[in-house]
C-alpha positions, -999 to +999 in steps of 0.1 A: +835-224+762+808-226+736+785-257+738+749-267+733+740-253+767+742-217+754+777-210+768+769-223+803+786-253+818+758-278+828+771-282+864+777-246+874+757-226+849+724-228+867+702-198+863+687-184+895+665-154+903+697-134+909+713-143+876+719-113+853+701-130+825+670-136+846+671-101+860+674-087+825+646-109+812+621-098+839+631-062+834+623-065+797+590-081+806+582-053+829+589-027+802+567-046+777+539-048+803+541-010+810+539-004+773+509-026+768+491-010+798+498+025+784+485+014+749+454-001+764+447+031+785+453+054+755+436+033+728+401+042+717+379+018+698+371+029+663+334+034+653+329+036+616+365+045+611+363+074+635+377+079+671+356+099+695+372+117+724+357+132+756+361+168+766+386+158+792+407+140+766+405+169+741+413+196+767+444+176+777+453+171+741+449+208+732+461+220+766+430+242+771+404+241+799+371+223+796+355+257+799+374+269+768+361+239+749+326+247+760+330+283+747+343+270+714+313+247+711+289+275+718+306+298+693+307+272+666+345+270+666+346+232+673+322+205+662+309+180+686+284+152+691+259+154+720+242+123+733+221+133+763+244+152+785+275+135+771+297+155+747+321+138+723+345+151+697+356+134+666+394+132+665+394+140+628+375+172+635+400+183+660+429+175+636+411+195+608+406+224+633+443+225+641+453+223+604+428+251+595+443+273+621+480+266+614+501+297+608+532+289+589+565+303+601+582+330+582+616+321+568 
């Protein structure tokens, strides 16, 4: 029966914590919260339109060791910013490096 109570009878359509609608609602909220937490963790603030990454982040992204990144720095393969003992990489530099070393597949 369709009525102004959203399809529920006013006397016996009470929602409880075990109602399928309530369970589905809270499951959707949990999924949204998980997504927001993941975004907050992965999001990097932009500084002058540029994102800076740590060696740990870049090594995970490129799937190489931090030692390999250090060798690439010493050999001038990869650009970086050094502030004291802290090493940062511009995300755009990493993307350019990947694009410059792309080898197209043969057809």
